[in-house]
N, C-alpha and C positions, 0 to 999 in steps of 0.2 A: 504494499500500499503506499502510496506517495501523496505527500503534502504539495499541493499545486497553489503559487502565488504569483500574481499579477500585479505589476507596478506601473502605472502611468502608461499603458499602452495606447498607441496613437497608429492608425492606418488610414491611407488615402487611395482612392483609385481614380485616374484622370481628374486630379484635383479636387475631387469630392471626398469629404471625410466619411469613413466607413465606421471607424471607431475612435472615440476621443476621451483620453484620459481615463482609461478602464483599470481599475484597481480593485481586486477582492482576493480573498484566500479561501480555498476549499480544503479543510482538514483532511488528514490521512484516514481513509475509510469512509469518508463522508459520501452521501448520494445527494447530488444537487441538480437541480434543474435551472437552466436558463430560459426563462419564459420571455417571448417577445413577438411582434408580428413578423411578416415576413421580410420586411425591410430592416429590421433592427441591428442586424450585423452579427447575427448568432453563429452563422458558418463561418464567417470570417474569424471569429473569435476562437471557434474550436480548430481552425486549420492553423492558428498561430500557436495554440497549446500543443497541437500534434507535431509542429514543425515543418509543415509543408508551405507554409507562408511566414515571411519575416516582418515583424513590426517595424515601422519607421522610427518609434521612440518607446522608450519602456523596456523592461524587463520581464522575463519568465523565468521562476524557480521551481525547482522540483527539489523537495526536502532541503530547502535554503540554499540550494546549489544553483547557480546561473546556467541556465541551458538555453538561453536566448539563440546563440549562435550553433547550437547543436542540431544536427539532421535529424529528420523524422525516425530512422533506424536505430539512432542512439537513446532515443527517449522512452522506449519500450512500452508504447501506448497501443491499445487496441481501439480502432477507428471504425465507424459506420456512418459514412456521411449520406446525405438524403440522395445525391446524385451518386449512387453506388456504382462500381464497375467490376465485373468479374472478368477473369481471364477467359477470352473465347476460345481458346485452344486446349482448354482444360476442362475435365467433366466436373460435375458438382462436387465429387469426392476430393477430385484434385485441387479445387478451390479452396475447399476448406482444410485440406492438408498442407497447403502451401507454406503458411506462415511456420509450421511445426518442422516441415522439412528444410526450410531455410536455417532453422535453428540447429538443425542436424541430429533431431532425436531419431532413435531407433524406430524401424517401422511398426515394430508392434506396439510401441507406445503411440505413434500417430494413429494407427489403426483403432486403438481403444479410445483416443480422445475424440476422434472424428464421429465414432459410432455412438458415444455418450452425448455429444452436442446435437447430432442430427437427430437422436431420439426425443430430446428434450424439445426440440423445434418442430418435430413431426416432420421431418422431411428424408426419412429413411428411404422411402420409394424413389427418391430423385437421384440417387447416387451416381447413377450411370449416364444421366441426361447431360446434355449441352447446355450453355446458358441460354442459347436462342430458342431452345425448346421450352423455356420456363415463362410462367406468367410474372407480371410485375410483383405481385405478392411473394410468389416462390422465389424469385431472384433476391427480394428483399431479405427473407429469412436465410437464404443461403451466405448472402453477405453478412448479416448478423452473426451466424454460426462461424464464419471465417474470424470474425473479430475477436469472438468470445472463446473460441477454442484454445488459444494460447492464455499462458499464465502472465498478463500484464501487469505493470505497476499502476494503471490507470485506464479506463475505458471511456472513450468520448462518443457519444451518440447524437447524430444530427437528425431529428425526426425520423426515426427508425419504422414507425408504424404508418407513415404517410401513404406509401403504396400499397398497403394491405386492405382488402375489402373489409366494410363495417363490421359484419358479424367475426371475422376472424380477428380483426382489431380489438374487439373487446374482450375474447378470450387471450389474446396475445399481451395484454397489459399484465394480466395475473400471472401469466407464464413468465413474461420478462422481468416483472418485480422479483419473482420466485429465483429465478437464474441469477439475477445481479446480486441478490442478497447472498446466494451460495459463494458467488465469486469473492465476497468480502474484499472488495477493492475500492479505490477512489473511482467515483463515476461521476461524470457531466454529462447530463441528458439535456438537450437543446429542444424545444417544442414550442409551438404557437398556442397550445392548448392548455388553459387553465384546469381542466378536468384531468388530463395526464399529470400535470404538475402536481395536484392533489392526491391522486391516487397512488403515483409511483414514488415520489420524492417526500422528504420531511424539511429540505433547507431549498430555498431559491434565490435566483438573481434575476431581477426584472430588468430587462434591456430594452430601450426604445431609443430610435434615432441614433443608433450608436453609442448611446450612454447608458450607465447603470443609474437607474432610477430609485431602485429599493432593493434591500438583501436582508435575509433573515429566515426564521422557521416559516413554512408555508402557511399556516394557520394565523400566525401574527400579522403576516402581510396582508392577508385577504381580510383580516379583521380590521385592519388600519392601513388601507391604501394610502400610500404617500401623496397622491395628487388625484385629479380628475382622470388623467390618462391611465394610470394604475388601476382606477376602479373600473374604467370602462373595459380593461384587458382581464380582469380577475375573475370575470363571470361570463359564461356564455348561455343566453343572450347578455350584452353588455348591462353594466348598472344604468339604471335611470337617473338621469341628470335633469334638475329643474331649476329655474330661477328663483332668488328669494330675496327679499329686502328687510331691513330692520324697520320696525314700526315702534315709536315712542309715544307713550300716553300715561297721563297722570303718575309719573315716577315709575312707571314699568316699561319693560321692552318686550317684544314679540318678534319672530321671524315669520314673515308672510309669504308662502310658498305659493307662487303663481296666482297669486290673488284669491285662493281658494281654501287655503289652510293656514291657521296661525298657532305657532308653538310658542309658549311662553318662555322667553329667555332672560327674565330679569335676573335670575340667579348666574347667568353666563354673561357678566358684565363686560368681559373683554370682547365680545361680539359688537359692542358699540364702536370699536375701533375703526370698523368699515360700515358702508351703508348697504352695501349689496353683497350676496354671496351665491354660491352655487350649492344645491342640496341634493345628495345622491341616496338611492335605496336600491339593492340588489333585487333582481326579479324573483328569487327564490325566498324573499322577505315579504311578499305580497300574497295573502291567501284568499281562499274563497269562503271560508268559515274562521270563527275566532279560535286561535290556537291557545291562547292565554289571556289572563286578565289585562284590562289596561289597553286594550287594542281599540284603534280607531275604526268605524265603519265609513266607507265612502263609495257613493253611487257613480258608476261609471258606464260608459258604452262600449260594448264589445265590437270590434271592428273586424278581427282574423284570428282564426284558431288553426293551428299546425300542429297535427299528431305525429309524434315519433315514437313509436314502440309504446311503452307504458306511460309516456310524459308527453306533455303539450305546452306549446307556447302561445299565449294569448296576448294578442296586440289590444291594447285599451285606449279609449280616448276619455281624457279627464279634461272637460272645458276644451280648452285650445291644446292641452298637452297631450303627448303621446307617450304611452307607457307599456311595458312588457312585464308579463307575469309568466313565471315558469312553474307548473304544477303537475302532479300526478294526473293521469287521465282517469276521470271518473263518468263523466258524462260531456256532451256538447253543451255549451252554454246558450242561454237566450240573449237577446240584444243588449238588454239591460241587466247589469250585473253589480252586486255589491262586493266591495274587495275591503279585506281587513289588512291593517298593517299596526305595527308596534312602532310609537315614534321614536324609541331608542335605537331603531334600525336605520335611522337617518344619519348620513355623514354629512356634515357641514364644511364646505370648501371656500376659501377665498376666491372671489372673482377676480380678483388682480392678479394673483400669482397662481391659482388653481391648485394651491397646496391644502392639505388636510389641516383643518383648524381644530375640531373636535367632532367626537361621536355624540349626538344629542342624548343628555341624561336628564330626564324630567326631575325639577326641584333639586338639583344638585351642581355644585359648582365643578367645570372641567369636563 
């Protein structure tokens, strides 16, 4: 296992910054996700860690040793990139065995390891096939097997489930988590999916626009998104964001949301520092029935229902505001629907900076 540390990493392509001042540490044995959209710079960052790409500025350390100038073959990492490439002149067996043969392991050991990993990934029946005979999902599993078959100091995975069909992807999440836990190695897993982040990993790095926005335990980050951008990316569908303004009257203050709902903020006197805010609430914090005491009931208009398996995304209209609710499927809804929410599930962001100010807590400071 290897501790990986990046200090002030910068990288540009054709004069455009892909990564800017990236610094973080992944402790030895950690299983960390890099969460971010397609343009965040995740693949570039993994290539710099792997040694297939050099940063323009900054340092990469493995166990406190500067490996910035080390080529990929000297870093002992297993890599699965989104744009995977298999050796076309080798069978599936040959592809998986290639890193072991390059190490000079005896044939019996190579055969044992190839069979073990192919069984785990359920590709035993593909061993004699050529890469051109494989589907996208099969090829991705072969690439995964090739990376995981060797005992690497660290494993870097760049959206390894992207090209696998939906049903297999769901089962592969469970399998992949089990496989990587068995490996007991340092693992960095890049994904655009907040669901994969929460299911597979315990710690995360949120990357956006080539910059680190937030790091920490997954639950802590999801419970306290650093800013509006983070809140929008930490759930699928994205967090609902609404405009709000501070209202002062008779020595008290309130936060008026979209001109439709007022929250008493007299106890949150620091909110008086600004006149306008953004208020966010996750789609899964809206309910069709009261889940606990103190919930507000709000009449809304149902605009669209999208059923996906046992769950349903509901698009709602609240006056001029569009909201999304994510609920278990029970029934299709009528046009008029009552939605329940807990005010303590509201996040208050600065309208000026879009940074998180506080999570609303009725009757308490901070």
